[in-house]
N, C-alpha and C positions, 0 to 999 in steps of 0.2 A: 504494500500500500504506500503510495507516494503522498506526502503531506505538502501543502502549499508553503512556499518560501515566506519567511517573515517579510512584512511590507518593506522594511528598510533595505534588506538584501535584494528583494525583487526589483526595487527601483534602480539599484546599482546595476544589476544585470540588464535591465531594460535599457539604461543609458549606454552601456557598453555595446549592446547589440547594434546600435545605430552606427557605430564606428567601423564595423566589420563589413568588408566588401566594397569599400570605397578607396582602394589603393590608387593613387594618381598614376597616370601614364606619362612617360617621357617620350617626346618625339625626337628621334635621332636621324639627322640628315647626313648623308654621305654620298660619295661617288664610287660607283662600281662599274667597271668596263666602260668608262667615260660617260656614264649615264647617272643623273642624280637619282638617289633612292631615299626612301624613308622607312624606318622601322619604328615600332612602338614597344616600349619596355615598361613593365610595372616597376614603380619606385618602392621596392619592398622595405627600404630602411625607414619609411614613414609609417609602417604598420605599428600597431600598439606594442607588439612583442618582437619587432625586428623581423627575423626570418621564420619564426615559428608560425605554423598555420593557425591563424587567429580563430577562424570559424571552428576548427576542431578543438582548440584549447578552450574556447568559450563554452562549447557544449559539454565538455568533460567537467569543467568547474561548475557549471550550472546544475548538471545532473548530480554531482557529488553533494552540493548544498541541498538539493531537493531530497536526497536520501538520508539526510541527518535526522 
């Protein structure tokens, strides 16, 4: 049986959830074979946890608090 999170903790998890999945993209322009090219890369260092997968870590923490 899973109990509801206390309201204070629930609000913290709710506010964290909005930060996940909005990693900025960097546009990188370069020349290859004498043609201009563009690639886009995720700017992972701006994630909450750096390179750790935020969505996975968020769900693990949330689930562990729900099971207390």
